[in-house]
C-alpha positions, 0 to 999 in steps of 0.5 A: 503539493498533493501527498496522499496515502489509500488503503484500501479492502479488495473490492472496495473500487480503491485502485480505480478511485485511487486513479481519479484522485491521481488524475484530478490532483495532477499526481503520479498514483504509485502502487508497485512502484514502491517496488521499484525505487526499492530497487534503484536504493539498494541497485538491485533489479527490481524482481530481486525485491520482489523475490525478497518480500514473497520470501519474507512472508513465506518464512521469517530469516535468510533470503537468498544469497542475491539479496545479500548486494542489498543495501550493499552501499553501507558497510554495516549490511555489506554481505549481511542477509535480507532480514525482515528488518531490513527490507521494511527499513528499505521500504520506508526510505522507498516511500519517503522519496516517491512523497517528499518528490510531492504530487503522489498518490500511494496506494498501499503497502503501508504508506499511512504508517510509514508516512504517520507523521508527514506534514500534510500527507491525508491518509485514506482508507476505503473498504465496504461490506464483504458481501457488496465487495465479493458481489463486485470480484464475482462480476469483474472477474465473471465467476459463476459460484458468488461463494467462490468470490466470497473466499478471495474476499476472506483470503485477500483480508487475511493476506493483508493482515499478515502482510501489516502484522509482519511488516509493521509489528502487528500493526492494525491495518483497519483502526481509525487512528491510520487515516483522516478521512474513511469511506464506505465505497458499498453506500458512496458513489465512486465519483463522491469518494473521488470528490471528497478526496480530492477535496480534502487533499487540497483543503486539509492542514494541521491545525 
């Protein structure tokens, strides 16, 4: 059973590549479904999880009273507000549960860190030069000004960096040690990137 994690920069065509990899491997491509699994495990609506993530990113500490229901099945957590550690624990539990089913391509959300010790998971990072990513974003969104796309790229990189620093103790999401395969989609054609990831997922084994 295939388990692939794909970390991607905005404009690296990461989502398209991940979906194509999932199709080739006959695997489920998972992005926001992680939040749905967190909600299922906690017994709350997915909107509660989305709100929690947004509030935890905007400020540390407590979140809304409604979120006290999270993980209420655990008597040690009952009536405690959802804090950062609880959120990360819930996200890790959701990703581990999804990976346990096998035949999944997990997009983002630190899945390469959560599944770092998974015996067969393949961890992939997709990137490209900022100017290439900006041109792609400009074309895709029909922007008149290249500088607007460049600002969007810069903001997206900062947001992802902050996300990892907040939830994963200052982990550097671009560090090569977190990945088995890193592909520059500014040089590697999309179809080739898909083929390389699929081949690696089917053949890579622990030494």
